[in-house]
PATIBA-869680 format. One line per 8 residues: for each residue y, x, z negated of N, C-alpha, C. Coordinates in Angstrom, 2 decimals. Layout:
Y,X,Z,Y,X,Z,Y,X,Z | ...
This chain:
21.92,-2.05,-11.09,20.56,-2.30,-11.57,19.89,-3.31,-10.65 | 18.59,-3.09,-10.37,17.82,-3.97,-9.48,17.30,-5.16,-10.28 | 18.21,-5.99,-10.75,17.84,-7.11,-11.61,17.00,-8.12,-10.85 | 15.89,-8.54,-11.47,15.05,-9.55,-10.88,14.24,-9.07,-9.69 | 14.02,-7.76,-9.56,13.28,-7.25,-8.41,11.86,-7.78,-8.39 | 11.39,-8.13,-7.21,10.00,-8.58,-7.05,9.07,-7.38,-7.17 | 7.88,-7.60,-7.74,6.91,-6.53,-7.90,5.60,-6.95,-7.25 | 4.99,-6.02,-6.53,3.78,-6.27,-5.76,2.80,-5.12,-5.94
1.57,-5.32,-5.48,0.50,-4.32,-5.63,0.17,-3.71,-4.29 | -0.02,-2.39,-4.29,-0.58,-1.67,-3.16,-1.89,-1.05,-3.65 | -3.00,-1.30,-2.96,-4.32,-0.91,-3.44,-5.06,-0.10,-2.37 | -5.60,1.05,-2.77,-6.44,1.85,-1.88,-7.93,1.73,-2.21 | -8.28,0.90,-3.18,-9.67,0.66,-3.60,-10.38,2.00,-3.89 | -9.96,2.73,-4.91,-10.61,4.01,-5.23,-12.04,3.83,-5.73 | -12.91,4.74,-5.33,-14.32,4.72,-5.74,-14.55,5.90,-6.68 | -14.92,5.59,-7.92,-15.08,6.62,-8.95,-16.54,7.00,-9.13
-16.77,8.20,-9.61,-18.12,8.69,-9.84,-18.91,7.72,-10.71 | -20.10,7.37,-10.28,-20.93,6.41,-11.00,-20.81,5.00,-10.50 | -19.82,4.73,-9.66,-19.63,3.40,-9.08,-20.09,3.40,-7.62 | -20.40,2.23,-7.13,-20.67,2.04,-5.71,-19.41,1.53,-5.03 | -19.31,1.61,-3.70,-18.18,0.98,-3.02,-18.08,-0.52,-3.33 | -19.24,-1.18,-3.48,-19.21,-2.59,-3.84,-18.55,-2.83,-5.18 | -18.82,-1.95,-6.16,-18.15,-2.06,-7.46,-16.64,-1.96,-7.29 | -16.19,-0.99,-6.50,-14.76,-0.79,-6.30,-14.12,-2.00,-5.65
-14.77,-2.56,-4.64,-14.22,-3.72,-3.94,-14.16,-4.93,-4.87 | -15.20,-5.15,-5.65,-15.19,-6.29,-6.57,-14.11,-6.13,-7.64 | -13.86,-4.89,-8.06,-12.81,-4.67,-9.05,-11.43,-4.94,-8.46 | -11.26,-4.69,-7.17,-9.98,-5.03,-6.54,-9.75,-6.53,-6.54 | -10.79,-7.29,-6.27,-10.67,-8.75,-6.31,-10.34,-9.21,-7.72 | -11.00,-8.60,-8.71,-10.71,-8.94,-10.11,-9.28,-8.56,-10.48 | -8.83,-7.40,-10.01,-7.45,-6.99,-10.28,-6.46,-7.97,-9.67 | -6.75,-8.45,-8.48,-5.84,-9.41,-7.82,-5.68,-10.67,-8.65
-6.77,-11.17,-9.21,-6.66,-12.38,-10.02,-5.87,-12.11,-11.29 | -5.99,-10.89,-11.83,-5.23,-10.54,-13.05,-3.74,-10.45,-12.76 | -3.37,-9.72,-11.71,-1.93,-9.52,-11.45,-1.26,-10.82,-11.02 | -2.03,-11.73,-10.44,-1.46,-13.04,-10.11,-0.92,-13.70,-11.38 | -1.67,-13.55,-12.47,-1.22,-14.11,-13.74,-0.04,-13.39,-14.34 | 0.19,-12.13,-13.92,1.33,-11.36,-14.43,2.60,-11.60,-13.61 | 2.50,-12.39,-12.55,3.69,-12.71,-11.77,3.94,-11.84,-10.56 | 2.94,-11.07,-10.13,3.13,-10.25,-8.93,3.23,-11.14,-7.69
3.99,-10.65,-6.71,4.25,-11.44,-5.51,3.21,-11.22,-4.42 | 2.85,-9.97,-4.17,1.96,-9.64,-3.06,0.83,-8.72,-3.53 | -0.25,-8.73,-2.75,-1.35,-7.80,-2.96,-1.75,-7.25,-1.60 | -1.45,-5.97,-1.39,-1.73,-5.33,-0.11,-2.84,-4.29,-0.27 | -3.69,-4.19,0.77,-4.72,-3.17,0.78,-4.48,-2.22,1.95 | -4.79,-0.95,1.71,-4.52,0.10,2.68,-5.65,0.23,3.70 | -5.47,1.12,4.66,-6.51,1.43,5.64,-6.75,2.94,5.64 | -7.99,3.33,5.36,-8.42,4.73,5.45,-9.78,4.77,6.13
-10.07,5.88,6.77,-11.35,6.03,7.47,-12.04,7.33,7.10 | -13.37,7.28,7.10,-14.20,8.46,6.86,-13.83,9.14,5.54 | -13.47,8.30,4.53,-13.08,8.82,3.22,-13.85,8.05,2.15 | -15.03,8.54,1.73,-15.85,7.79,0.77,-15.14,7.46,-0.54 | -14.11,8.22,-0.91,-13.40,7.96,-2.16,-12.49,6.74,-2.10 | -12.24,6.20,-0.90,-11.35,5.05,-0.73,-12.06,4.00,0.14 | -12.38,2.87,-0.47,-13.19,1.85,0.23,-12.29,0.85,0.96 | -11.39,1.37,1.78,-10.42,0.50,2.44,-10.38,0.73,3.94
-11.52,0.64,4.58,-11.53,0.85,6.03,-11.10,-0.39,6.80 | -11.15,-1.57,6.15,-10.89,-2.82,6.88,-10.03,-3.77,6.05 | -8.70,-3.63,6.10,-7.84,-4.51,5.30,-8.05,-5.99,5.57 | -8.26,-6.37,6.82,-8.40,-7.80,7.14,-9.64,-8.39,6.47 | -10.74,-7.62,6.43,-11.97,-8.12,5.81,-11.78,-8.29,4.31 | -11.18,-7.30,3.64,-10.98,-7.39,2.19,-9.95,-8.44,1.82 | -8.95,-8.66,2.68,-7.93,-9.67,2.37,-8.54,-11.05,2.21 | -9.61,-11.34,2.96,-10.22,-12.67,2.91,-10.69,-13.06,1.52
-11.57,-12.28,0.88,-12.00,-12.66,-0.47,-10.90,-12.62,-1.51 | -9.89,-11.76,-1.32,-8.76,-11.76,-2.26,-7.97,-13.06,-2.13 | -7.73,-13.50,-0.91,-7.06,-14.78,-0.71,-7.88,-15.92,-1.31 | -9.18,-15.87,-1.14,-10.05,-16.93,-1.67,-10.00,-16.98,-3.19 | -9.88,-15.81,-3.83,-9.93,-15.72,-5.29,-8.61,-16.04,-5.95 | -7.52,-16.10,-5.18,-6.19,-16.31,-5.74,-5.55,-17.56,-5.16 | -4.42,-17.94,-5.72,-3.76,-19.17,-5.27,-2.30,-18.96,-4.86 | -1.61,-18.04,-5.50,-0.17,-17.88,-5.24,0.19,-16.56,-4.59
-0.66,-15.55,-4.69,-0.35,-14.25,-4.10,-0.27,-14.33,-2.59 | 0.68,-13.61,-2.02,0.66,-13.32,-0.60,-0.17,-12.05,-0.44 | -1.12,-12.07,0.49,-2.09,-10.99,0.62,-2.01,-10.40,2.02 | -2.16,-9.09,2.11,-2.09,-8.50,3.43,-2.45,-7.04,3.45 | -1.97,-6.37,4.46,-2.32,-4.98,4.73,-1.15,-4.06,4.44 | -1.48,-2.93,3.85,-0.44,-1.94,3.58,-0.91,-0.53,3.91 | -1.25,-0.24,5.15,-0.95,-1.05,6.32,-2.15,-1.00,7.27 | -2.21,-1.98,8.20,-3.07,-1.81,9.37,-2.46,-0.72,10.23
-3.24,0.30,10.52,-2.74,1.44,11.29,-2.97,1.13,12.77 | -1.93,0.65,13.40,-2.05,0.04,14.72,-2.64,0.96,15.78 | -2.37,2.28,15.76,-3.00,3.12,16.78,-4.53,3.09,16.77 | -5.12,2.66,15.64,-6.58,2.62,15.54,-7.19,1.39,16.18 | -6.38,0.43,16.63,-6.91,-0.87,16.97,-6.36,-1.41,18.28 | -7.12,-2.29,18.88,-6.59,-3.15,19.94,-5.68,-4.18,19.30 | -4.51,-4.38,19.88,-3.58,-5.38,19.34,-4.21,-6.76,19.35 | -5.03,-7.05,20.34,-5.68,-8.36,20.42,-6.62,-8.57,19.24
-7.39,-7.56,18.89,-8.32,-7.68,17.76,-7.55,-7.92,16.46 | -6.46,-7.18,16.24,-5.65,-7.39,15.04,-5.10,-8.81,15.01 | -4.60,-9.29,16.14,-4.06,-10.65,16.21,-5.15,-11.68,15.88 | -6.35,-11.47,16.37,-7.43,-12.42,16.09,-7.82,-12.39,14.62 | -7.94,-11.18,14.04,-8.32,-11.08,12.64,-7.29,-11.75,11.73 | -6.03,-11.44,11.94,-5.00,-12.01,11.07,-4.68,-13.45,11.45 | -5.03,-13.85,12.66,-4.94,-15.26,13.01,-5.93,-16.10,12.23 | -7.12,-15.55,12.00,-8.11,-16.25,11.16,-7.58,-16.40,9.74
-7.09,-15.30,9.17,-6.59,-15.35,7.80,-5.43,-16.33,7.66 | -4.47,-16.25,8.59,-3.28,-17.11,8.51,-3.62,-18.57,8.77 | -4.67,-18.84,9.52,-5.09,-20.23,9.74,-5.72,-20.81,8.48 | -6.48,-19.98,7.77,-7.12,-20.43,6.55,-6.16,-20.51,5.36 | -5.18,-19.59,5.33,-4.27,-19.49,4.18,-2.83,-19.44,4.69 | -2.34,-20.55,5.24,-1.00,-20.54,5.86,0.08,-20.17,4.86 | 0.98,-19.28,5.31,2.11,-18.88,4.48,1.80,-17.84,3.43 | 0.54,-17.35,3.40,0.16,-16.39,2.36,-0.32,-15.06,2.92
-0.07,-14.80,4.20,-0.64,-13.61,4.84,0.46,-12.70,5.38 | 0.42,-11.44,4.98,1.30,-10.40,5.51,0.52,-9.48,6.43 | 1.18,-8.98,7.44,0.60,-7.99,8.34,1.49,-6.75,8.31 | 1.23,-5.87,7.33,1.93,-4.59,7.27,1.33,-3.64,8.28 | 2.18,-2.95,9.03,1.73,-2.08,10.11,2.21,-0.66,9.90 | 1.37,0.30,10.29,1.72,1.70,10.22,1.44,2.40,11.53 | 2.08,3.56,11.69,1.99,4.28,12.96,1.03,5.47,12.91 | 0.42,5.73,11.73,-0.52,6.84,11.58,-1.94,6.37,11.89
-2.93,7.26,11.67,-4.33,6.90,11.93,-5.16,6.83,10.66 | -4.70,7.46,9.55,-5.35,7.29,8.26,-6.72,7.90,8.12 | -6.99,8.97,8.83,-8.29,9.61,8.72,-8.28,10.95,9.43 | -9.44,11.51,9.59,-9.57,12.80,10.25,-9.38,12.64,11.76 | -9.08,13.74,12.46,-9.01,13.67,13.92,-10.30,13.15,14.56 | -11.44,13.49,13.93,-12.71,13.01,14.47,-12.83,11.50,14.38 | -12.40,10.92,13.23,-12.46,9.47,13.11,-11.44,8.80,14.02 | -10.26,9.40,14.14,-9.23,8.83,15.00,-9.69,8.78,16.45
-10.47,9.80,16.86,-10.94,9.84,18.24,-11.91,8.71,18.55 | -12.56,8.15,17.53,-13.54,7.08,17.75,-12.95,5.69,17.51 | -11.69,5.65,17.11,-11.01,4.39,16.87,-9.97,4.18,17.95 | -9.34,3.03,17.90,-8.16,2.82,18.73,-8.42,2.08,20.02 | -7.33,1.61,20.61,-7.36,0.94,21.89,-7.62,1.99,22.97 | -8.67,1.83,23.77,-8.95,2.85,24.79,-7.82,3.03,25.79 | -6.90,2.06,25.87,-5.75,2.22,26.78,-4.74,3.22,26.23 | -4.83,3.50,24.90,-3.93,4.44,24.24,-2.45,4.13,24.51
-2.11,2.88,24.27,-0.71,2.48,24.41,0.12,3.12,23.29 | 1.40,3.29,23.50,2.29,3.74,22.44,2.49,2.64,21.42 | 3.00,3.02,20.24,3.16,2.06,19.15,4.06,0.90,19.54 | 5.17,1.17,20.19,6.10,0.10,20.56,5.44,-0.91,21.50 | 4.65,-0.41,22.44,3.96,-1.31,23.36,2.91,-2.14,22.63 | 2.20,-1.51,21.69,1.21,-2.25,20.90,1.89,-3.32,20.05 | 3.02,-2.95,19.42,3.74,-3.90,18.57,4.23,-5.09,19.39 | 4.76,-4.83,20.56,5.22,-5.91,21.43,4.07,-6.82,21.83
2.94,-6.22,22.17,1.76,-7.02,22.54,1.30,-7.87,21.37 | 1.23,-7.26,20.19,0.78,-7.98,19.00,1.70,-9.16,18.71 | 3.01,-8.94,18.78,3.95,-10.03,18.55,3.82,-11.13,19.57 | 3.51,-10.75,20.80,3.35,-11.74,21.86,2.23,-12.72,21.59 | 1.15,-12.25,20.98,0.03,-13.15,20.70,0.41,-14.25,19.72 | 1.34,-13.97,18.83,1.77,-14.99,17.87,2.98,-15.76,18.39 | 3.38,-15.46,19.61,4.52,-16.16,20.19,4.14,-17.03,21.37 | 2.88,-17.41,21.46,2.47,-18.33,22.52,1.67,-17.70,23.64
1.11,-16.51,23.39,0.28,-15.87,24.40,0.91,-14.60,24.92 | 0.09,-13.75,25.52,0.57,-12.48,26.05,-0.13,-12.22,27.38 | 0.64,-12.31,28.46,0.13,-12.04,29.81,-1.14,-12.84,30.10 | -1.12,-14.10,29.73,-2.23,-14.99,30.05,-3.41,-14.91,29.11 | -3.37,-14.04,28.09,-4.45,-13.91,27.12,-4.00,-14.50,25.79 | -4.84,-15.33,25.20,-4.49,-15.95,23.92,-5.36,-15.37,22.82 | -4.74,-15.08,21.69,-5.46,-14.64,20.50,-5.81,-15.90,19.71 | -7.08,-16.17,19.60,-7.56,-17.40,18.97,-8.29,-17.03,17.68
-8.03,-17.79,16.58,-7.17,-18.96,16.47,-5.68,-18.61,16.42 | -4.87,-19.59,16.81,-3.41,-19.44,16.77,-2.88,-20.21,15.56 | -2.53,-19.50,14.47,-2.13,-20.18,13.24,-0.78,-20.88,13.40 | -0.61,-21.99,12.70,0.66,-22.69,12.71,1.75,-21.83,12.06 | 1.37,-21.08,11.02,2.30,-20.16,10.37,1.78,-18.74,10.58 | 2.36,-17.98,11.49,1.86,-16.62,11.75,2.04,-15.73,10.54 | 1.27,-14.66,10.46,1.51,-13.69,9.39,2.87,-13.03,9.54 | 3.44,-12.61,8.43,4.73,-11.93,8.47,4.52,-10.45,8.76
5.17,-9.95,9.79,5.07,-8.55,10.17,5.97,-7.69,9.26 | 5.46,-6.49,8.91,6.20,-5.48,8.17,5.93,-4.13,8.83 | 6.78,-3.16,8.56,6.50,-1.78,8.94,6.47,-0.94,7.67 | 5.45,-0.09,7.55,5.28,0.79,6.41,5.37,2.23,6.91 | 6.16,3.08,6.25,6.31,4.46,6.70,6.79,5.36,5.59 | 6.97,6.63,5.92,7.38,7.60,4.92,8.39,8.59,5.49 | 9.27,8.10,6.37,10.27,8.98,6.98,11.49,8.16,7.37 | 12.59,8.86,7.58,13.79,8.20,8.10,13.52,7.61,9.47
12.73,8.31,10.27,12.41,7.84,11.61,11.72,6.48,11.57 | 10.73,6.32,10.68,10.04,5.04,10.58,10.97,3.96,10.05 | 11.88,4.33,9.15,12.84,3.37,8.61,13.76,2.84,9.70 | 14.27,3.74,10.53,15.13,3.34,11.64,14.36,2.47,12.62 | 13.12,2.83,12.86,12.27,2.06,13.76,12.15,0.61,13.26 | 11.88,0.46,11.96,11.76,-0.88,11.38,13.06,-1.65,11.48 | 14.18,-0.98,11.19,15.47,-1.65,11.25,15.79,-2.15,12.64 | 15.58,-1.32,13.65,15.87,-1.72,15.02,14.96,-2.85,15.50
13.74,-2.91,14.94,12.81,-3.98,15.30,13.06,-5.26,14.52 | 13.97,-5.21,13.53,14.24,-6.40,12.72,13.10,-6.78,11.80 | 12.38,-5.77,11.28,11.24,-6.01,10.40,11.56,-5.61,8.97 | 10.94,-6.25,7.99,11.01,-5.72,6.63,10.31,-4.37,6.58 | 10.76,-3.49,5.68,10.29,-2.11,5.67,9.89,-1.69,4.26 | 8.78,-0.94,4.18,8.33,-0.36,2.92,8.28,1.16,3.08 | 9.05,1.87,2.25,9.01,3.33,2.25,7.95,3.79,1.25 | 7.04,4.66,1.71,5.92,5.12,0.89,6.31,6.32,0.03
7.07,6.06,-1.04,7.40,7.11,-2.01,6.12,7.67,-2.62 | 5.05,6.87,-2.66,3.77,7.33,-3.18,3.21,8.49,-2.38 | 3.59,8.59,-1.11,3.12,9.68,-0.24,4.14,10.80,-0.16 | 5.39,10.45,0.07,6.47,11.44,0.20,7.56,11.08,-0.81 | 7.54,11.73,-1.94,8.56,11.46,-2.96,9.89,12.07,-2.58 | 10.96,11.42,-3.01,12.28,11.98,-2.83,13.07,11.48,-1.65 | 12.41,10.88,-0.67,13.13,10.47,0.54,13.54,9.02,0.59 | 13.23,8.24,-0.44,13.46,6.80,-0.38,14.93,6.42,-0.24
15.87,6.99,-1.01,17.27,6.56,-0.85,17.79,6.75,0.57 | 17.51,7.92,1.15,17.99,8.19,2.51,17.32,7.26,3.52 | 16.00,7.06,3.38,15.28,6.23,4.34,15.73,4.78,4.28 | 15.90,4.24,3.09,16.30,2.83,2.98,17.75,2.63,3.43 | 18.60,3.64,3.20,19.96,3.55,3.72,19.96,3.55,5.24 | 19.11,4.40,5.84,19.01,4.45,7.30,18.45,3.15,7.85 | 17.51,2.56,7.13,16.94,1.28,7.54,18.02,0.19,7.57 | 18.79,0.10,6.51,19.85,-0.92,6.47,20.89,-0.69,7.57
21.22,0.56,7.81,22.20,0.90,8.84,21.72,0.49,10.22 | 20.41,0.67,10.47,19.84,0.41,11.79,19.43,-1.04,11.99 | 19.43,-1.84,10.92,18.83,-3.17,11.00,19.53,-4.08,12.00 | 18.73,-4.74,12.79,19.20,-5.76,13.72,18.48,-7.06,13.39 | 19.21,-8.15,13.16,18.56,-9.42,12.82,17.56,-9.84,13.88 | 16.48,-10.45,13.42,15.43,-10.93,14.31,15.02,-12.33,13.87 | 14.33,-13.09,14.71,13.88,-14.42,14.31,13.05,-14.35,13.03 | 13.41,-15.14,12.05,12.71,-15.15,10.77,13.09,-14.03,9.83
13.95,-13.09,10.28,14.37,-11.98,9.44,15.85,-11.69,9.68 | 16.73,-12.57,9.17,18.16,-12.39,9.44,18.79,-11.26,8.66 | 18.16,-10.84,7.55,18.71,-9.79,6.70,17.67,-8.70,6.48 | 18.10,-7.47,6.21,17.13,-6.41,5.92,16.40,-6.69,4.61 | 15.16,-6.25,4.55,14.37,-6.34,3.32,13.77,-4.96,3.10 | 14.36,-4.18,2.20,14.03,-2.78,1.99,13.21,-2.62,0.71 | 12.04,-2.00,0.84,11.11,-1.92,-0.28,10.64,-0.48,-0.48 | 10.11,-0.20,-1.67,9.52,1.10,-1.94,8.13,0.90,-2.55
7.21,1.81,-2.20,5.88,1.81,-2.79,5.72,3.10,-3.59 | 5.44,2.96,-4.88,5.37,4.12,-5.77,4.01,4.16,-6.46 | 3.64,5.34,-6.92,2.52,5.48,-7.86,3.07,5.27,-9.26 | 2.43,4.43,-10.04,2.86,4.20,-11.42,1.63,3.98,-12.30 | 1.62,4.65,-13.42,0.57,4.47,-14.42,1.25,4.30,-15.77 | 1.11,3.13,-16.35,1.69,2.85,-17.66,0.59,2.68,-18.69 | 0.79,3.28,-19.84,-0.16,3.15,-20.95,0.63,3.16,-22.25 | -0.07,2.98,-23.36,0.62,2.89,-24.64,1.19,4.22,-25.10
0.73,5.35,-24.50,1.29,6.65,-24.82,1.42,7.47,-23.54 | 2.34,8.43,-23.54,2.50,9.32,-22.40,1.23,10.12,-22.14 | 0.60,10.59,-23.22,-0.61,11.41,-23.07,-1.72,10.62,-22.39 | -1.94,9.38,-22.82,-3.00,8.56,-22.22,-2.71,8.28,-20.75 | -1.46,7.98,-20.42,-1.10,7.70,-19.03,-1.35,8.92,-18.14 | -1.00,10.10,-18.63,-1.19,11.31,-17.82,-2.66,11.64,-17.67 | -3.46,11.44,-18.69,-4.90,11.68,-18.57,-5.50,10.78,-17.50 | -5.08,9.54,-17.48,-5.58,8.61,-16.48,-5.13,9.00,-15.07
-3.86,9.35,-14.94,-3.31,9.66,-13.62,-3.89,10.95,-13.05 | -4.23,11.90,-13.91,-4.72,13.19,-13.43,-6.08,13.09,-12.75 | -6.87,12.06,-13.05,-8.21,11.95,-12.45,-8.12,11.81,-10.94 | -7.20,10.97,-10.45,-7.10,10.79,-9.00,-6.60,12.08,-8.34 | -5.65,12.76,-8.96,-5.12,13.99,-8.36,-6.20,15.07,-8.35 | -7.00,15.14,-9.40,-8.12,16.08,-9.41,-9.09,15.73,-8.28 | -9.27,14.45,-8.02,-10.10,14.05,-6.89,-9.54,14.55,-5.56 | -8.22,14.49,-5.41,-7.60,15.03,-4.20,-7.85,16.53,-4.07
-7.79,17.24,-5.19,-8.06,18.68,-5.17,-9.50,18.94,-4.72 | -10.45,18.17,-5.27,-11.85,18.33,-4.89,-12.06,18.05,-3.41 | -11.40,17.01,-2.89,-11.55,16.67,-1.47,-10.97,17.76,-0.57 | -9.92,18.42,-1.03,-9.26,19.44,-0.21,-9.95,20.80,-0.29 | -10.65,21.07,-1.39,-11.15,22.43,-1.60,-12.66,22.54,-1.73 | -13.34,21.47,-2.13,-14.77,21.56,-2.42,-15.60,20.68,-1.50 | -15.28,19.40,-1.47,-16.11,18.45,-0.72,-15.25,17.30,-0.23 | -14.92,17.26,1.07,-14.07,16.18,1.58,-14.73,14.80,1.50
-16.04,14.77,1.24,-16.74,13.49,1.18,-17.08,13.08,-0.25 | -16.48,13.72,-1.24,-16.74,13.36,-2.62,-16.11,12.02,-2.97 | -16.64,11.35,-3.98,-15.92,10.25,-4.60,-15.08,10.83,-5.72 | -14.37,9.98,-6.46,-13.37,10.47,-7.41,-13.97,10.75,-8.78 | -13.47,11.77,-9.48,-14.04,12.16,-10.77,-13.66,11.19,-11.88 | -14.48,11.16,-12.91,-14.19,10.33,-14.08,-13.08,10.95,-14.92 | -12.59,10.19,-15.87,-11.58,10.71,-16.79,-12.14,11.86,-17.61 | -13.41,11.74,-18.03,-14.03,12.78,-18.85,-14.22,14.07,-18.03
-14.66,13.92,-16.79,-14.83,15.08,-15.91,-13.50,15.79,-15.69 | -12.46,15.02,-15.53,-11.13,15.61,-15.32,-10.65,16.34,-16.57 | -10.85,15.72,-17.73,-10.41,16.33,-18.98,-11.14,17.65,-19.25 | -12.38,17.77,-18.77,-13.17,18.98,-19.01,-12.83,20.10,-18.03 | -12.12,19.78,-16.95,-11.82,20.79,-15.94,-10.65,21.66,-16.39 | -10.77,22.95,-16.17,-9.67,23.88,-16.46,-8.91,24.14,-15.16 | -7.74,23.56,-15.07,-6.93,23.70,-13.88,-6.35,25.11,-13.80 | -6.50,25.78,-12.66,-5.82,27.05,-12.49,-4.35,26.77,-12.13
-3.57,27.83,-11.97,-2.13,27.63,-11.79,-1.82,26.88,-10.50 | -2.54,27.20,-9.42,-2.30,26.52,-8.15,-2.64,25.03,-8.27 | -3.74,24.74,-8.95,-4.12,23.33,-9.15,-3.10,22.61,-10.02 | -2.62,23.29,-11.05,-1.64,22.66,-11.94,-0.32,22.41,-11.20 | 0.05,23.33,-10.32,1.25,23.12,-9.52,1.08,21.90,-8.62 | -0.09,21.76,-8.03,-0.35,20.59,-7.18,-0.33,19.31,-8.02 | -0.92,19.37,-9.19,-0.92,18.22,-10.10,0.50,17.77,-10.39 | 1.35,18.72,-10.72,2.74,18.40,-11.05,3.47,17.85,-9.82
3.20,18.41,-8.65,3.90,17.95,-7.45,3.53,16.51,-7.10 | 2.34,16.09,-7.49,1.91,14.72,-7.19,2.34,13.72,-8.26 | 2.41,14.15,-9.51,2.68,13.22,-10.61,4.16,13.16,-10.97 | 4.84,14.29,-11.01,6.21,14.32,-11.52,7.18,13.41,-10.76 | 7.10,13.28,-9.41,8.04,12.38,-8.74,7.73,10.89,-8.93 | 6.57,10.61,-9.52,6.14,9.23,-9.67,6.47,8.72,-11.07 | 5.83,7.65,-11.52,6.23,6.98,-12.75,5.00,6.84,-13.65 | 4.81,7.83,-14.50,3.61,7.93,-15.33,4.03,8.12,-16.77
3.53,7.26,-17.66,3.87,7.42,-19.06,3.86,6.09,-19.80 | 4.44,6.11,-20.98,4.61,4.89,-21.78,5.76,4.07,-21.21 | 5.85,2.79,-21.58,7.00,2.00,-21.13,8.34,2.63,-21.50 | 8.41,3.29,-22.65,9.66,3.91,-23.08,10.07,5.04,-22.14 | 9.10,5.74,-21.58,9.40,6.82,-20.65,9.67,6.29,-19.24 | 8.89,5.32,-18.80,8.99,4.84,-17.42,10.26,4.01,-17.21 | 10.63,3.18,-18.16,11.69,2.20,-17.94,13.01,2.82,-17.47 | 13.57,3.82,-18.15,14.85,4.36,-17.67,14.72,5.08,-16.33
13.60,5.76,-16.10,13.41,6.47,-14.83,13.30,5.48,-13.67 | 12.56,4.40,-13.89,12.40,3.42,-12.83,13.71,2.68,-12.57 | 14.46,2.38,-13.62,15.75,1.72,-13.45,16.69,2.58,-12.62 | 16.73,3.88,-12.90,17.60,4.79,-12.15,17.15,4.91,-10.70 | 15.84,4.96,-10.47,15.29,5.04,-9.11,15.64,3.79,-8.30 | 15.51,2.63,-8.90,15.81,1.39,-8.19,17.31,1.25,-7.94 | 18.12,1.77,-8.83,19.57,1.79,-8.59,19.90,2.65,-7.37 | 19.26,3.82,-7.27,19.54,4.73,-6.16,19.05,4.20,-4.83
17.90,3.56,-4.83,17.32,3.07,-3.57,17.84,1.69,-3.18 | 18.32,0.92,-4.17,18.74,-0.47,-3.94,17.61,-1.29,-3.32 | 16.39,-1.02,-3.75,15.22,-1.69,-3.17,15.22,-3.17,-3.52 | 14.73,-3.96,-2.57,14.60,-5.39,-2.76,13.25,-5.78,-3.37 | 12.27,-4.87,-3.28,10.93,-5.17,-3.77,10.23,-3.86,-4.08 | 9.41,-3.87,-5.14,8.69,-2.68,-5.58,7.19,-2.91,-5.44 | 6.54,-2.04,-4.66,5.08,-2.03,-4.55,4.54,-0.93,-5.45 | 3.50,-1.24,-6.22,2.97,-0.31,-7.21,1.52,0.02,-6.89
1.23,1.32,-6.86,-0.12,1.83,-6.62,-0.59,2.53,-7.88 | -1.65,2.00,-8.51,-2.18,2.56,-9.75,-3.64,2.91,-9.53 | -3.93,4.21,-9.40,-5.28,4.68,-9.08,-5.83,5.42,-10.29 | -6.52,4.70,-11.16,-7.05,5.30,-12.39,-8.47,4.81,-12.60 | -9.32,5.61,-13.29,-10.75,5.31,-13.34,-11.15,4.19,-14.30 | -10.36,3.91,-15.30,-10.69,2.88,-16.28,-10.13,1.54,-15.80 | -11.02,0.61,-15.47,-10.57,-0.65,-14.87,-9.71,-1.47,-15.83 | -10.10,-1.55,-17.09,-9.31,-2.31,-18.05,-7.94,-1.66,-18.26
-7.91,-0.33,-18.27,-6.63,0.37,-18.39,-5.77,0.13,-17.15 | -6.41,0.00,-16.00,-5.67,-0.28,-14.77,-5.00,-1.66,-14.84 | -5.75,-2.65,-15.29,-5.17,-3.98,-15.45,-4.03,-3.93,-16.47 | -4.25,-3.22,-17.58,-3.21,-3.11,-18.60,-1.96,-2.42,-18.04 | -2.15,-1.40,-17.19,-1.01,-0.72,-16.59,-0.18,-1.69,-15.76 | -0.83,-2.49,-14.95,-0.09,-3.46,-14.14,0.61,-4.51,-15.01 | -0.01,-4.86,-16.14,0.64,-5.81,-17.06,1.91,-5.19,-17.65 | 1.81,-3.95,-18.09,2.98,-3.27,-18.65,4.08,-3.10,-17.61
3.69,-2.76,-16.38,4.69,-2.56,-15.33,5.41,-3.87,-14.99 | 4.70,-4.98,-15.05,5.35,-6.26,-14.82,6.39,-6.54,-15.91 | 6.07,-6.19,-17.14,7.02,-6.38,-18.24,8.22,-5.44,-18.10 | 7.96,-4.21,-17.65,9.04,-3.24,-17.48,10.04,-3.74,-16.44 | 9.54,-4.17,-15.28,10.45,-4.62,-14.23,11.18,-5.90,-14.63 | 10.53,-6.75,-15.40,11.20,-7.96,-15.87,12.34,-7.66,-16.82 | 12.26,-6.49,-17.47,13.30,-6.13,-18.44,14.49,-5.42,-17.82 | 14.39,-5.02,-16.56,15.46,-4.25,-15.95,16.67,-5.13,-15.61
């Protein structure tokens, strides 16, 4: 049993029908202050581009007001998608955050681009370095300079580097680099035990990281009944269906809009494929499934992604999940 496992938040800042992106961003700040009171360790924001349903194009910018609004949370990116950026720019952005909030900043990194090919073509370092070269350059800026160029400001306590991925390959990459690793079960369900085992096998100690730190990020929606939890969770999946089949630039549907939709068999199959591997239901349903999952993965930390349209229900879900993990 994963007794005493740390629990953290992964946030994509979903934008629901009737809300503005500003509403979504302000609700994320409000959520951060709530989960801090529930005992969560970290609050990470994702990076997506050209996706109006997710207001997370700039993790470093959003991390600032979340850090300002909280006192104990470690705040960071889950993840900055390094191929989209100059390593120097990332070092400068997170150098500002780490200088203002020493010891409270994480720099989670990913190897994808997080958007359409068209958006990816307009982002990124024009030198088009490989990920390993970018990672080495980024680390160099926090180690006293890189080839005569300094990333300013230079924080006394640099941000902690992480690697986020959804494959055995990314897990091995993180292990060999001596970085803490987060497997995105929320994206690819079923592969976490194998990936985290591969990560531990490949791990090589690094400065500041003498032991592996293996984590999982899951989708979880907890409510007082299974029916209520599933109704809430289905809204985001219905939004994914709309983005894939009707309008890629739509925002996400409301709970009422989702409840009124008649899912055909293909849509229902997709709904099940997205929800069934995750953790949706009442505490009585989630607790044994989550305990068994954490036993199989031997995870050191659990990141939770809850994408539901009712803000108060979202806060309540994170409160229930904190109680569930405390009971394991």
